[in-house]
N, C-alpha and C positions, 0 to 999 in steps of 0.2 A: 754835621752832615749836610751836603749840598741840598739846596732847595730846588724847586722846579721853575724858578723864575727865568724867563727869557731863554729857555732851553730849546735845543734843536733835536729832533728825534727821528729815528728810523726803527722799525720793528723788523729785525732780521729773520725771525722765525715765529710763526704763529701756529697754534694747533689746527690741524686739518679735520674736516668732517669725517674723512675716511680714516681707518686705522692704518698703521704703518704697513701691515700686510696687504691691505687693499691698495695702498699707494704703490707698493713694490710690484704688485701684479699688473697694475696699469702701465708702469714704466717698462716692465718686461714685455708686455704686449706691444708697446711702441717700439722697443728694440727688435722684436721679431718682425714687425712690419718693415722696419728699415732694412734689416738684414735680408729679408725675402726679396725686396725690390733691388737691393744692391747686388745680390747674387744672381738675379735673373730667374729665380724660381717662380716669380709672378711678375706681371708687367703693369698691373693696375689694381688699385684699391679705391673704394669710394672714400670721399673725404670724411664720412662718418667715423672712420677709424680714429679720428682725433677727438671725438666727442668726450672721451674720458678726461680731456683737459678741463672740461667744465667742472668736474668733481675735484680735480687736483687744485683748481684755482678758486675754490669757494671762499677762501680767506682773501680779503682785499689786498693785504700786504704782499702775499706771495703772487697774486695775480698781477699786481703792479710791477713787482720785480721781474716777473716773466715777460710782461709787455715791454718794459724798458730794454730787457735783453734782446728781444726780437727787433725793437726799434733801432738799437745800436747796430745790429747786423744789417738791417735794411738800409740804414744810413751809409754804412761802409760800402755796400754793394752799389748804392746810388752814386757814390763818389767816383767809383771806377767804371761805371757803366758808360758806354759811348752815348753822346747826346742823341735823343730821338730826333728824327728828321721832321717830325710834326710839331716840334717845339722850338720856338725862337731862342737864340742864345741867352738873352736877358731873362726870359722866362725860366730857362733851365737853371740859370744862376740863382733865381728866386727859389726854385725847388730846393737847391742845396742849402741855401740860407735858412729856409723854413725847417728843413730836417735838423739842422744844427740847433736852432732855437727850441724845437720840440724836445729833442733829447736832453738838452740842458735844463729845460723846464721840468722834465720828469725827474732828473737827478736831484734838482734843487728841492722839489716837493718831498721826495723820499727822505732827504736829509733834514728837512724842516717843513712838516705838513701844516703850514699856517694858512689863514684865510687869504692873505695876499698872494701866496704862491698858488693857491687853488684858483684864484682869479686869473693869474698869469697862465695857468694851464687852459682855462676856458677860452681866454683870448687867443692863445696859440692854436688851439683846436679850430676856432673860427677861421683864422687866417689860412691854416692848412687846408681846410675844407673848401674855402673860397678859391684857392689856387686851382682846384679842379672841379669847379661848379658848373661848367658848361654842360648843357643837355641838348638832346636831339630827339625827334620823334620819327625815326626812319620808316615806320609802317603806318604812321598816322594815328596810332592808338596808344602806344605805350611810350612813356618818357624814359629815355636812356641817358644815364650820366656818362660823359666821355672821360675816360681815365687815360692819361698819357704817361703816368709813372705809377706802376704798381707798388714800387718801394715807398713812395710818399703815401700811398693809400694804406700800406701796412702801418706806417707811423701814425696816420690819422686814427686807425682803429686802436693802436696802442694808447694813444691819448685818451680814448674813451674809457679805458680801464681805470683812469684816474678821475673822470668826470661823471660817469654813469653809475647807476646803483646795482648793476648786475656784473660783477667782475668776472665770474666764470664764463658767462656768455661772450663778453668782449675779449677775454683772453683766447677763447676758442676761435673767434672771428679773426683775431690778429694772426694766430697760427695758421688758420685756413688761408688767408691772403698770402702768407709767407711761403706756404708749401705747395699750394694747388697749382697744377700746370695742365696744359691742354695737349692732347695727342689725337689726331684725326681717327686713329684706329680704335681708341678707347673712350674718348670724350675728355671731360674735365675731372680731375681727381688727383690721386697720388700715383705718380708714374716714376720711371727711373730718373728723370730730371729733378724729381722732388727729393732725392736721397740726400744731397748735401744739406738742404734745409732741415730735413728730418733729423739728420745727425746733430745739427745745431740744437734742436729742441731736446733731443735725447741727452745731450751733454749737460744742458741746464738741469734737467730733472734728476739725472744721476748724481750731480754735484749737490743738489738741494736735498736729496734723500740721504746723503752721507757726507755732511759738511766736515766732519772730523778727518775724512780721508782726503780732502782736497788740499793737500799740502800743509795741513796743520802739524805742528810739532807736538811732542809729548814730553811731559816732565812728571816729577813726583809731586808737584804743586797743583792741587785741585783747581784753584782759581786761575792760575796761569794757563792751565790746559783749557779752561773755559774761555779765556781770552783768546787763545790761539784758534779755537773753533770758530770764533766770530771775527778773526783778524781781517779777513777780506772785507767784511762789512764795516769794520772799524776804520780801515784804511780808506775805503770809498767815502765814508762820511767825513773823515778828516780832510780829504782832498777838496771837498766842496768849500770848506772854510780854511784852506791851507794858508791863505794870506794872513789870517788872524792867529795862526798857530795855537789852536784851542787845546784844552785839556779834554780827554775823552772819558766817558763814564759808561760802563756796561752794567745795567741793572738786571740781576738774575731773575727776580720775581716778575718784573714787568716785561722781561725779554726785549728791552729797548736799549738803543745806543744813543747817548747824548753827546753833543759837542758844546762845551762851555768856554766862554772867554776866560783866559787864565786868571786875571785879577778878580773876576767875579767868583770863580770857583775857590780861589785861595781865601777870600774874605770869609767864606762859610766854615773854614776849618779852625781848629784850635791853634793857639799861638805856636805850640811845638810842631804841629803838623804843617803849619804855614812855612816854618823854617825848613823842614824836610822837603816839602814840595818845591820851594824856591830853588834849592840846590839840585834836586832831581830834574826839574824843568829846564834849568839853564844848561845842565849837562846833556839832556836829551836834544835840545835845540842845536847845540854845538856839534852833535854827532848824528844829525839827520834821523832822529828818533822822535816818537810821540809818547806822551805820558797817558796811560789808560788806567783808570780806577775800575775795579770790579766791586760792586756793592751787593751784599747779601743781607737783606733786612731781617730774614728769619734767624740768621746766626749773629746778627749785629756786627758784621765784618765789613770793612772798607779797606781794600788793599790796592796798591799801585804798582805798575810795572812800566819800564821803558822798552818800547818795541820799535823795530826798524820801520820807517815810513814806507819803504818799498821792499 
């Protein structure tokens, strides 16, 4: 059975502090807030409507996945946003580069949470923060940080979900930056212009609450069904190391996904299993597939499947 040497990990699902019923109630309340603003039944809610995200994000892994999700959306919006008149072209290009570096660093850490990748996150956070570090004291009393790109600020807060010790708080702050808008009639909070961003958040949590419904296939094979439930995460992890064409492993008890170098993984198998894997692996590569093993230590089972990469 494969050992843990030089393995790359991601934890796709972790137990939450709330029960499933508590989580579903929070998601339903978020859906009601979004629908109310969308339909015009209300025009403003205080940002505290999002504080339930602190509870939903008590687990580091789910908080980091959520933060990365928002960072990716912020990056996409930054890429299509017209350049601000207050920012020079080279500085704007620097913002785009930093956004790409930050999202890549978060992806890489989730796939392989090593000390080196943690250091990379810290360094990236420092550069992102420095890009908007200018301050002013307009009233002579309080120092105000000048922000020229809210999208880059969202990405900065998302990075803090990976570097700080309070994931729930920073996940909430990231969502707050992402959704909060200003209207002179109501002030700053959740308004009609916040609806597209709220829908993004709602989409994440609805998918997280029902992973098996998010395009997963169903078969009579228990382990294959479990692999399908995590297929999105398996594929995302595979893509991080796609140039190495790794063998994937989903550990049921640990609830973790590993990406192994093929030759290293093969060496840990019996001679017969090595022969089977070699044939399966070569066939999978030739057909744009990946090989994923599902490991069940309680039942002493290790089974493999070939699944489409996309």
